[in-house]
N, C-alpha and C positions, 0 to 999 in steps of 0.2 A: 615406224611403220606399222601401222596394223595388222591384221589378220587378214581383213577384207581389201584383196589389192585395189578395189573399184574405188575405196572410199579416199581422200587427199588426208595425210596426216598433219597437212598443215591448216587448210581451212574446213576441212571434215565433208567437202562435197563429193557425191557419189555419183561417180561416171557410168551412165547409161553406155557409153561405146570407149574404155578406156583408152591411152594413148600410150604406148610402149615405143620405144628405139632401143633396140637391142634390149639389155637388163635394167633400162632405167626406163621409170613411168612418168609422165608429167602431166597434171593437171592442169585440164582443159578451162577451169575458172582462175584459179591465181596463179598457174605456171608453176608451181612448185616442182620441182624434180625429186626423185629419191629411187634408189637402188633396189632392186627384188632379185631373186635366184628364178632366171629365165632356164627351166631344166625342158628335157624332151617328156612326151606322156608317152606312153605305151598302149594304145588299146587291144587287147585278145580279144576279138571280135568274132563272129561267126552265127549261125543258126543255132536257135536250143535243140540240144542232142547231140551236139558236135564233140563236146568235151570239155566244155571252157570251165565247167564246175568242178569237174574231174581233177583237173591238172593243175587248178589256182592252187588249192592248199599243198601240190607237192613244189609249187614254185615258192610260194611263202616260204616254206622250210631250207629249201636251198637259196635264199635270197635274203636270209634273216639278217638285219642289220645294214643290207645294201640298199633295196627297193620294199616301196611298201605296195601288196598287192590287194586290191580291193575288188567286192564283187558289187557290181552295180544294182543288183535287185534290192539292197538295204534302204537306197531312195526311193526306192517303188511304191510310193505311201499314195494312200485317196488324194490328197492334196496336189501331187503332182501327176496325178495317172492322164488328167484330162488336158495335160499341157504339156507335150513331149519336148516342146521348145526349152519350158522350163526348166525340166526335168535334165536336159543335158547340160544347159548353162550351172544349173547346183552343180553338176558331177564335176564341171571344168573348172568353177569356183572351189570347189573342195580339194581338187588336186592341185591346185595351184598354192592353194594354204599349207597341205603336205608338203609343197615342193620347198616351202620356206624355212623345213627344217632341213634342206640339203640331199634328200632322197628322193631319186625319180618313185613315179606311180605308175605302175601295171594296172589296168583298168579292165577286169573282166566282164563283157556285156555285149548284149546285142546290139550294135553299131555300126554304121555305114559313115565314111567320110564324109560327105555332104551335110551329115547331120550336126560336125563339128567344125568343119572347117569354115562355115558363114557365120558361126556364131561370134559377138565383141569378145568374149573370153579366149578366143582362140589366141591373141596377142600375149597371151601368160606366157605361154610354150614356146620355147626354140624350135621343135618339132611336135608331130604327132605320127607317131610309127604305127601301121594298122597291120598286124599277124590274124588271120581269117581261119579258123578252123572251121574245115569244110566234110562232108562226110556223102558218098552213094547215097542217090534217093531213095532206095530200098532198105539201106540200113539206117536212115535217118528216120523214115517214116515207120520202121520197125522200134526204133528205141522211144517216140516219142508216141506210138500208141504203148509202149509198155509202160509209161509213166502213170503215179498214181492220179486217182477219179480228182481228187481235188483241185490237181494242176488245169484242169478242165480242157484236154488236149483232145478235141473233136477234129473230125476230115476238114472241114474248112479252114482252120487256124493250122493245120498240120500242112496244108496246099500252099499256105503264107510262108511258112516257114522253108518247103521245098523250095520256092519261087526265089526266097533271098539267098537261099544256099546256091543256087544256078547264078542269082547276081554276082552275089560275090567272086565266083568263079571268074568271070569276065571283067570285073572291076577295075583289076591293075593293081591291087594292094597284094601282098605275098599271103601267098595260100600254102596251107599244110591239110592235105588229106588223113582224116583220121579213120577210115572204113575198118581198115586189118591190121592198127598201128595199136597195141597196146600204151596203157594212158603213162607209164613210166619212158617210154620213147618218143612220147607225143610231148612229155616234158622235158626231156632231153632236148629236145628241137628247140620248143620254145625256149628255154632255156640259153641256150648258145645264140640264138636271135637276137633276144634282149641284150646279150650281156655285148654281142658285136657292135649295139648301138649305144652302147653307156658312154656318157660324156669322160673323157679323159682315159 
């Protein structure tokens, strides 16, 4: 089995839309079948300023050796900035490759379920669990205004995050409000939420 699950280890064809049934992939070209680790993906989402980057390192230390905690911005390179779909697809492929090591991935980043659920790479995961960190509009605006100038948080961009914050509250995903909650307490909640959904 190769690292890139889209590529058939028998004929080398690269699938535009991978075919999976349970934990078995099938090549649409030569019909070769091979097993893979189909694990759940954990998406720790929310608007910028809600606390994802703060609790990510806390979760990393708590889950050392059990899960892999990743920050989505490390792939936010110039080559992918103009194509958000390609950016999301690259993240799912990366997470699926990491899953072949037997450890589930927690992805910390601003993502909405519709951005992942309709991608071809979605078949690599048994489930995608979403936990959204949100905040009150006033608190979120204050946090974003206080960020360093190089982050370029002007008022229109802040308004977009406030809209996303509101959308998440009504989207049906699990939500945790960080407005008046310490980082350690937020990490406690996220850790319990993840552990309750780990396989086995």
